[in-house]
Every structure is written in structure tokens, then in C-alpha cells.
N, C-alpha and C positions, 0 to 999 in steps of 0.2 A: 366742696370745701369752701367756706367763706374766705374772702380775701384773695381768691385766685380766679382769674378770668382768662380763658384761652379762646382765641379767635384766629381764623385765617384772614389774611388781608382781603381776600375775595369775598368774605362774608360781610364786609362793610361796603355798601353801595356807594359809588362815586356821587358827588354832588351833581345835581342836574337842574338846579333852579335857574332863575333869570340871570345870574352872574356866572354861569358855567362858561368855560373858555374852550373854544374849539381846539382839539388836539391835546387837551390836558384833562386828566381824570384826577380829581381831588377827593381823597378818602379821609374823612375826619375820624381817625382811629382813636384819638384821645378819649372822647366821650364814649365811643363804642366799647372800649376795654375798661373804662372807669378810672383813668388817670386824672388826678386833680392837682398835681404839683408842677406840671409843665405842659406846654403845647406839643402836640404830636400828630402829624399827618403823614399819609403816604400819597405821593404824587407820581403819576405816570404821564410821561410826555411821549407822543408819537414821534416817529422819525421825521426829520426836517421841521421840527416845531420851534417856532420863535415867539409863540404866543404867551409863554409864561411871563407875567408882568415884572418889569423892572421895579424894584421897591427897596426901601430901607425901613429901619425901625427906630429912627432917631427920636421920634415922638414918644414911643413907649419904652425905649431903652432895652428892647428885647434882643438877646443874642440868639443866633440860629446855628445849628449844626445839621449838616446834610450828610447822610450816609447812603451811598449808592448800593442798592440791593441787586439790581440787574441792569445790564446795558451800559451805555456810554452817554456822556453829556459834556458840555463845556460851561463852566462858571465864568461869568464876565463881571468884573468889578472895575468901573472906570475904563482905562485903556489897557488893563491887564486881563488875562484869561488863564484858566487852569483846566486841563483835561481831567475828567472824572470817569473812573471805571469802577466796576463792581468791587466792593471792599474798601474804596476810598471814603474818607470822611474829611470834612472841612468845616471849620468854624468861621462865621462871618459876624463881625461886630455890628452893633446897631446902627452906627453912623454910615456904613458903606451901602451904596446903592448896588444891588446885585440882580443878575438875570441869569437864568439857566436856559440853554438852547441845546438842541440835538442836531445831528447830521444824519447819516445813513441808518443809524440805529436809534431806537427809542431808549428810554430810561425809566426805571422805577427807583425812587429814593424815599427814604424816611427823613422827614424834616422835624427836628426837635427845637423848641424855642422856649426861652424863659427869660425873665427879668431878674437880675440879681436882687435877692432880698424880698421877692414878691412871689407868692404862690398863686396858682390859678385856682379857679373854682369851677366845678362841673357846670356845663351849660353855657359857658362864656367862650366865644370863638377863640381858637388859638392853635 
């Protein structure tokens, strides 16, 4: 049926190029499933991973929503932190520098991103 794409997360190979980060598997699921309106990636962090980069989206005004699919993590923004468990979702505004870390358990989460009033185009990282 046209307009329907079904994939398992594991059917999308993690990025393994020169910018791969130890302990982090980044699956660019947006392009794989054909989404063109927002950014969408699945990230998996190993236990005791602090390598997920601290970042913000002040330059591109992108909002992000993280939905924890499996495991546990901690979201750090400035001097505040929030525990995240499976089923939790959190929105982070573009101006906030954020970092996700894990402790004894790893995490798999869906990261959705978009800039208000702007649609994404297939083939553009996001």
C-alpha cells in the first residue's frame, strides 16, 4: 500500500562513520521510514555512558522531544536533572543545552525534532 512504511528499529543500521560516538548507537530512522515533516532518530546509550554530546539548538530554533522506549537515563540541563524511564517523554526548547547520560542501565529513546513553521526535506540530517 502506498504511503505506508513499516520497519523495526533494528532494521535501521546505526551510524558507523567517522563521527560515531563510543557507547552511542544513532539510528537515522526519519529517512529510513520516509518522514519529511520533522527530524526523528532512535538513540541507544550503553550503561555508564556520558558520551552523548551536550548541545542546544539555539541556532536552528529546533525543539526536541525525547520519548524513552527502554531503560533509564538522566536528562541534564544546566544545573538541573530529570530521571527518565520507559514511557517518559520530555520537551526541550531550542535554547537549552542538554545532555543525556546513563548509569547502571542503558537506554533507547526516540528523539523527535522540528522547527516551528519549517518542514524538513528528505535527505537533510535531522
